[in-house]
SEBA-701806 format. One record per residue (C-alpha): residue in one letter; x, y, z. Coordinates in nm, 3 decimals. Example, Ala and Ser with C-alpha at 12.3 -4.5 7.8 and 13.67 -1.06 7.14 Angstrom:
// residues 2
resn,x,y,z
A,1.230,-0.450,0.780
S,1.367,-0.106,0.714
// end
This chain:
// residues 419
resn,x,y,z
M,0.277,-0.191,-3.818
P,0.119,-0.074,-3.491
I,-0.171,-0.273,-3.351
D,-0.504,-0.096,-3.325
P,-0.579,-0.055,-2.949
A,-0.952,-0.113,-3.009
L,-0.876,-0.440,-3.192
A,-0.645,-0.551,-2.910
A,-0.914,-0.479,-2.650
E,-1.176,-0.672,-2.847
A,-0.938,-0.965,-2.887
A,-0.874,-0.964,-2.512
H,-1.249,-0.966,-2.441
L,-1.305,-1.252,-2.682
S,-1.013,-1.445,-2.534
G,-1.168,-1.410,-2.190
A,-1.496,-1.551,-2.323
L,-1.315,-1.847,-2.481
L,-1.124,-1.906,-2.157
V,-1.454,-1.930,-1.971
G,-1.576,-2.195,-2.217
A,-1.244,-2.379,-2.201
M,-1.235,-2.407,-1.820
I,-1.589,-2.532,-1.777
G,-1.571,-2.743,-2.095
A,-1.248,-2.912,-1.985
Q,-1.411,-3.020,-1.661
R,-1.714,-3.157,-1.846
E,-1.486,-3.336,-2.095
A,-1.305,-3.511,-1.812
T,-1.633,-3.623,-1.652
P,-1.746,-3.972,-1.758
G,-2.067,-3.985,-1.960
D,-2.214,-3.895,-2.297
H,-2.267,-3.518,-2.271
P,-2.135,-3.195,-2.429
G,-1.762,-3.156,-2.383
L,-1.475,-2.916,-2.446
R,-1.555,-2.831,-2.811
D,-1.921,-2.766,-2.735
F,-1.842,-2.536,-2.447
L,-1.580,-2.350,-2.651
L,-1.848,-2.278,-2.912
I,-2.093,-2.167,-2.642
G,-1.822,-1.938,-2.499
L,-1.750,-1.802,-2.848
A,-2.121,-1.729,-2.904
G,-2.139,-1.548,-2.571
G,-1.823,-1.353,-2.652
V,-1.952,-1.236,-2.990
C,-2.282,-1.127,-2.834
G,-2.088,-0.941,-2.567
L,-1.880,-0.755,-2.827
L,-2.180,-0.662,-3.042
Q,-2.389,-0.548,-2.742
N,-2.717,-0.630,-2.915
P,-2.975,-0.746,-2.657
W,-3.196,-0.910,-2.920
L,-2.903,-1.108,-3.057
S,-2.798,-1.213,-2.705
A,-3.150,-1.326,-2.615
S,-3.188,-1.517,-2.940
A,-2.851,-1.688,-2.899
L,-2.931,-1.788,-2.540
L,-3.270,-1.932,-2.640
S,-3.110,-2.122,-2.928
I,-2.840,-2.271,-2.707
A,-3.097,-2.363,-2.440
A,-3.316,-2.529,-2.706
V,-3.025,-2.734,-2.844
L,-2.923,-2.847,-2.495
T,-3.283,-2.938,-2.413
V,-3.317,-3.150,-2.728
F,-2.987,-3.323,-2.654
H,-3.098,-3.394,-2.298
F,-3.427,-3.558,-2.394
E,-3.266,-3.761,-2.672
D,-3.025,-3.913,-2.420
R,-3.240,-3.899,-2.107
A,-3.222,-4.275,-2.056
H,-2.854,-4.233,-1.966
R,-2.884,-3.895,-1.789
A,-2.960,-3.847,-1.421
G,-2.958,-3.466,-1.404
I,-2.926,-3.142,-1.597
T,-2.591,-3.026,-1.458
T,-2.424,-3.007,-1.800
E,-2.715,-2.816,-1.953
L,-2.713,-2.561,-1.671
A,-2.336,-2.533,-1.700
G,-2.378,-2.454,-2.071
I,-2.623,-2.172,-2.002
A,-2.394,-2.037,-1.727
T,-2.101,-2.051,-1.971
F,-2.290,-1.837,-2.222
G,-2.378,-1.580,-1.957
L,-2.022,-1.562,-1.819
A,-1.874,-1.538,-2.169
L,-2.116,-1.254,-2.243
L,-1.998,-1.080,-1.926
A,-1.631,-1.138,-2.008
A,-1.665,-0.980,-2.352
S,-1.881,-0.686,-2.242
A,-1.701,-0.354,-2.233
Q,-1.978,-0.195,-2.029
V,-1.897,-0.388,-1.710
R,-1.574,-0.284,-1.546
S,-1.353,-0.586,-1.464
G,-1.618,-0.807,-1.624
G,-1.356,-1.041,-1.766
S,-1.186,-1.094,-1.431
I,-1.518,-1.154,-1.259
A,-1.634,-1.400,-1.525
I,-1.310,-1.599,-1.513
A,-1.314,-1.610,-1.132
V,-1.673,-1.737,-1.130
S,-1.585,-1.993,-1.398
I,-1.307,-2.129,-1.179
L,-1.550,-2.164,-0.889
I,-1.803,-2.342,-1.110
A,-1.536,-2.583,-1.234
I,-1.432,-2.654,-0.874
F,-1.789,-2.722,-0.766
L,-1.848,-2.948,-1.065
E,-1.525,-3.136,-0.993
T,-1.611,-3.190,-0.626
K,-1.957,-3.330,-0.703
Q,-1.891,-3.665,-0.535
R,-1.756,-3.504,-0.219
L,-2.048,-3.262,-0.202
Q,-2.294,-3.549,-0.246
H,-2.123,-3.743,0.033
L,-2.127,-3.435,0.256
L,-2.493,-3.352,0.200
R,-2.633,-3.707,0.187
E,-2.421,-3.893,0.440
T,-2.230,-3.648,0.660
I,-2.488,-3.374,0.723
S,-2.808,-3.488,0.891
Q,-3.151,-3.344,0.817
E,-3.155,-3.164,1.151
E,-2.813,-3.011,1.082
F,-2.925,-2.897,0.739
N,-3.238,-2.735,0.884
A,-3.022,-2.568,1.149
T,-2.798,-2.430,0.874
L,-3.100,-2.276,0.703
G,-3.202,-2.113,1.030
F,-2.849,-1.980,1.088
V,-2.831,-1.833,0.737
T,-3.170,-1.668,0.793
V,-3.050,-1.504,1.115
V,-2.729,-1.373,0.955
L,-2.816,-1.290,0.595
V,-3.192,-1.227,0.599
I,-3.295,-1.069,0.927
Y,-2.988,-0.851,0.997
P,-3.003,-0.645,0.672
L,-3.373,-0.577,0.730
L,-3.319,-0.419,1.072
P,-3.293,-0.038,1.091
P,-2.944,0.096,1.170
E,-3.075,0.385,1.383
S,-3.095,0.392,1.763
F,-3.428,0.431,1.944
G,-3.559,0.502,2.292
P,-3.426,0.722,2.575
Y,-3.059,0.814,2.523
G,-3.066,0.601,2.206
F,-3.014,0.284,2.410
F,-3.188,0.045,2.167
S,-3.008,-0.025,1.841
P,-3.174,-0.322,1.664
R,-2.869,-0.401,1.453
Q,-2.631,-0.386,1.748
V,-2.853,-0.616,1.954
W,-2.897,-0.856,1.663
M,-2.521,-0.861,1.611
F,-2.486,-1.013,1.957
V,-2.760,-1.262,1.869
I,-2.551,-1.355,1.564
L,-2.237,-1.390,1.777
I,-2.408,-1.627,2.020
S,-2.556,-1.829,1.734
S,-2.228,-1.835,1.540
I,-2.019,-1.969,1.827
S,-2.273,-2.243,1.895
Y,-2.309,-2.330,1.526
V,-1.940,-2.321,1.433
G,-1.838,-2.498,1.753
Y,-2.076,-2.786,1.683
F,-1.926,-2.859,1.342
L,-1.566,-2.803,1.457
E,-1.615,-3.071,1.720
K,-1.792,-3.298,1.472
F,-1.523,-3.281,1.201
L,-1.204,-3.216,1.405
G,-1.286,-3.416,1.715
E,-1.395,-3.303,2.059
E,-1.060,-3.176,2.192
K,-0.937,-2.985,1.885
G,-1.284,-2.859,1.801
L,-1.333,-2.716,2.148
V,-0.995,-2.538,2.138
Y,-1.067,-2.374,1.801
T,-1.415,-2.279,1.917
A,-1.267,-2.117,2.228
I,-1.012,-1.917,2.027
L,-1.272,-1.795,1.778
G,-1.512,-1.718,2.061
G,-1.245,-1.522,2.245
L,-1.177,-1.312,1.937
A,-1.545,-1.252,1.864
S,-1.707,-1.228,2.209
T,-1.586,-1.387,2.532
T,-1.932,-1.336,2.680
A,-2.092,-1.533,2.396
A,-1.826,-1.803,2.425
T,-1.880,-1.833,2.801
L,-2.257,-1.863,2.759
H,-2.208,-2.137,2.498
L,-1.968,-2.335,2.718
A,-2.189,-2.294,3.023
R,-2.484,-2.440,2.836
L,-2.267,-2.732,2.723
S,-2.178,-2.803,3.087
K,-2.540,-2.908,3.144
E,-2.552,-3.121,2.831
R,-2.211,-3.282,2.893
P,-2.153,-3.281,3.271
G,-1.876,-3.539,3.242
E,-1.659,-3.300,3.041
I,-1.629,-3.011,3.287
L,-1.249,-2.997,3.263
Q,-1.253,-2.978,2.884
L,-1.517,-2.705,2.893
L,-1.321,-2.521,3.163
R,-1.015,-2.533,2.940
G,-1.218,-2.384,2.656
F,-1.341,-2.107,2.888
L,-0.986,-2.028,3.000
I,-0.856,-2.016,2.643
A,-1.139,-1.791,2.524
N,-1.104,-1.548,2.813
S,-0.724,-1.546,2.798
V,-0.758,-1.416,2.442
Q,-0.959,-1.123,2.581
F,-0.662,-0.964,2.760
P,-0.422,-0.925,2.463
R,-0.721,-0.820,2.252
A,-0.802,-0.545,2.504
F,-0.436,-0.439,2.511
L,-0.429,-0.410,2.132
I,-0.736,-0.185,2.137
V,-0.583,0.030,2.413
A,-0.253,0.056,2.222
L,-0.434,0.175,1.911
V,-0.620,0.442,2.109
N,-0.370,0.575,2.365
K,-0.003,0.486,2.400
D,0.034,0.606,2.762
L,-0.268,0.408,2.874
A,-0.134,0.100,2.694
I,0.197,0.123,2.879
A,0.012,0.153,3.210
C,-0.207,-0.151,3.133
A,0.077,-0.365,2.994
W,0.176,-0.550,3.312
P,-0.172,-0.630,3.446
L,-0.292,-0.754,3.106
A,0.028,-0.951,3.043
L,0.015,-1.128,3.379
T,-0.356,-1.212,3.344
T,-0.282,-1.357,3.000
V,0.001,-1.573,3.135
A,-0.215,-1.685,3.427
G,-0.498,-1.780,3.192
I,-0.270,-1.981,2.963
A,-0.117,-2.161,3.263
M,-0.460,-2.250,3.404
A,-0.574,-2.370,3.060
E,-0.270,-2.600,3.035
I,-0.335,-2.740,3.384
A,-0.703,-2.798,3.299
G,-0.598,-2.969,2.975
M,-0.356,-3.204,3.155
L,-0.617,-3.294,3.415
A,-0.876,-3.352,3.141
R,-0.642,-3.585,2.950
R,-0.571,-3.787,3.264
A,-0.940,-3.827,3.340
K,-1.039,-3.884,2.978
H,-1.203,-4.209,2.871
P,-1.010,-4.425,2.621
E,-1.278,-4.355,2.362
P,-1.346,-3.987,2.283
V,-1.696,-3.871,2.365
A,-1.873,-3.753,2.051
P,-2.137,-3.481,2.057
P,-2.486,-3.625,2.111
E,-2.657,-3.715,1.786
H,-2.973,-3.532,1.885
S,-2.792,-3.203,1.959
N,-2.887,-2.903,1.750
P,-2.607,-2.681,1.611
F,-2.836,-2.377,1.592
R,-3.035,-2.261,1.893
I,-3.200,-1.922,1.875
R,-3.355,-1.906,2.222
P,-3.030,-1.853,2.425
A,-2.919,-1.594,2.169
L,-3.247,-1.400,2.201
Q,-3.227,-1.414,2.581
F,-2.877,-1.272,2.573
G,-2.991,-1.002,2.329
A,-3.261,-0.896,2.576
L,-3.007,-0.891,2.861
F,-2.764,-0.690,2.649
T,-3.036,-0.431,2.575
A,-3.112,-0.393,2.947
V,-2.743,-0.349,3.033
V,-2.697,-0.087,2.759
F,-2.998,0.105,2.890
L,-2.862,0.111,3.247
S,-2.516,0.221,3.137
K,-2.657,0.495,2.911
V,-2.878,0.633,3.189
A,-2.595,0.623,3.444
T,-2.352,0.797,3.210
A,-2.605,1.066,3.119
Q,-2.701,1.132,3.482
A,-2.356,1.115,3.641
G,-2.152,1.270,3.360
P,-1.775,1.232,3.311
G,-1.711,1.309,3.677
A,-1.828,0.960,3.767
F,-1.616,0.793,3.499
V,-1.493,0.509,3.719
G,-1.847,0.415,3.821
T,-1.980,0.427,3.467
S,-1.681,0.220,3.354
F,-1.816,-0.062,3.568
L,-2.149,-0.046,3.386
G,-1.984,-0.002,3.047
G,-1.775,-0.313,3.103
L,-2.094,-0.514,3.135
V,-2.158,-0.436,2.768
D,-1.803,-0.459,2.633
V,-1.461,-0.350,2.754
A,-1.408,-0.156,2.431
T,-1.688,0.085,2.534
V,-1.467,0.208,2.820
I,-1.136,0.244,2.635
A,-1.237,0.528,2.400
P,-1.388,0.751,2.675
A,-1.081,0.686,2.891
S,-0.854,0.803,2.610
D,-1.062,1.117,2.552
L,-1.058,1.209,2.922
L,-0.685,1.142,2.939
N,-0.616,1.369,2.643
A,-0.829,1.641,2.804
R,-0.642,1.586,3.136
H,-0.967,1.521,3.322
I,-0.834,1.195,3.465
S,-0.489,1.055,3.538
V,-0.326,0.760,3.362
R,-0.366,0.559,3.682
T,-0.740,0.629,3.685
G,-0.769,0.527,3.320
E,-0.582,0.204,3.393
F,-0.807,0.128,3.689
A,-1.117,0.199,3.476
V,-1.006,-0.051,3.207
L,-0.938,-0.321,3.467
L,-1.266,-0.243,3.639
A,-1.446,-0.288,3.306
L,-1.278,-0.627,3.265
A,-1.386,-0.719,3.618
S,-1.749,-0.618,3.559
N,-1.747,-0.811,3.234
G,-1.629,-1.112,3.432
L,-1.915,-1.068,3.680
L,-2.164,-1.069,3.394
K,-2.012,-1.393,3.264
L,-2.033,-1.547,3.610
F,-2.401,-1.455,3.622
L,-2.460,-1.608,3.278
A,-2.267,-1.923,3.371
A,-2.470,-1.964,3.690
A,-2.795,-1.920,3.497
A,-2.712,-2.141,3.199
G,-2.456,-2.389,3.333
T,-2.392,-2.625,3.619
R,-2.277,-2.539,3.969
A,-1.949,-2.726,3.914
F,-1.868,-2.524,3.602
T,-1.960,-2.194,3.771
L,-1.745,-2.274,4.076
R,-1.441,-2.349,3.863
I,-1.462,-2.033,3.656
T,-1.512,-1.834,3.980
L,-1.181,-1.971,4.108
S,-1.028,-1.877,3.771
Y,-1.139,-1.516,3.815
V,-0.985,-1.513,4.163
V,-0.649,-1.612,4.009
W,-0.690,-1.346,3.739
A,-0.769,-1.083,4.003
V,-0.450,-1.172,4.194
A,-0.247,-1.154,3.869
A,-0.397,-0.814,3.784
G,-0.326,-0.687,4.138
I,0.040,-0.791,4.106
G,0.055,-0.612,3.772
L,-0.089,-0.296,3.925
S,0.175,-0.299,4.199
I,0.468,-0.321,3.956
L,0.439,0.038,3.828
// end
């Protein structure tokens, strides 16, 4: 006898609702204490599943109020032995997720409900670790900094208009704020990487992430640290070298995606600068380990993982650079492509690659000119980072990264002479 497809679908929806109750209920059952367990949560899941199948809002509201009332009575009867209302809240969440799992009106509602149930069970299971993290590991200042970071990323950014304003459309609030987020993110993430992984590993991971996101932001962060931790110049130099060595293969990947001929022309200079950067980073690392104290230096306890002022200053500088490059490009036109590439590189090397590809395809410039423009953009970007390092960091740090750029320039020159 064939199975009715409608009956099979309803059974699947109800099974999803019961699975929600089973997962959360099993976790509560395994938790010590006198509170609702697996059977109670299965019944709550069943009630939510039936309400989801019937699709009657009055029935759903009544069932939810009834379950909440029962859980409230149970809580106050046993409040002498209860420290919180986690189980009661989990019961209400179970009803809502079971209702979602059994509802045919929400596409993939069952999958979503089960996925959320798994997350809830994980969070409930890791209660002790979360308490230790929030009460003992994370300080009040770090928690407040986290709130500020979340505000910058998730609250302010969506409220900014996506349009561009001003002459030549130079001012884009979201684009500027994205750089503010990048600066803040590298500082914030780097702080906790060093705190939990140790100074050496944390700095390496921060440098790699910074190199992938924004080498300019990473350089500004490391330069500021050179003033706070002047005894760790070699470690900070190593981080700078790692972050900026990532920039060259990243630029090559962008060029390869845009124009194959230009990528072939840029291959040797970018490869040699990458090798030179890795070699200098290894040398800096060896020197740092030789000069390192027996006891690792921990980040200062008073340091703040989230600092908005340097990020806002960089956002203002970025806006000024964009304005200058827009005006120069509009006034000079494509005929002055090499000159405008220098200004474009101050913003980001990627801003030069696309115009170079377009001019190459239109045969307005040669491959050699396009290659020189990309390397010139990298050089101008390096000059901007030297300026930022001199303004935000120490003289010793600025001198060392200047010598690094000299080595990179020699490597790029050798690469240019190969083809």
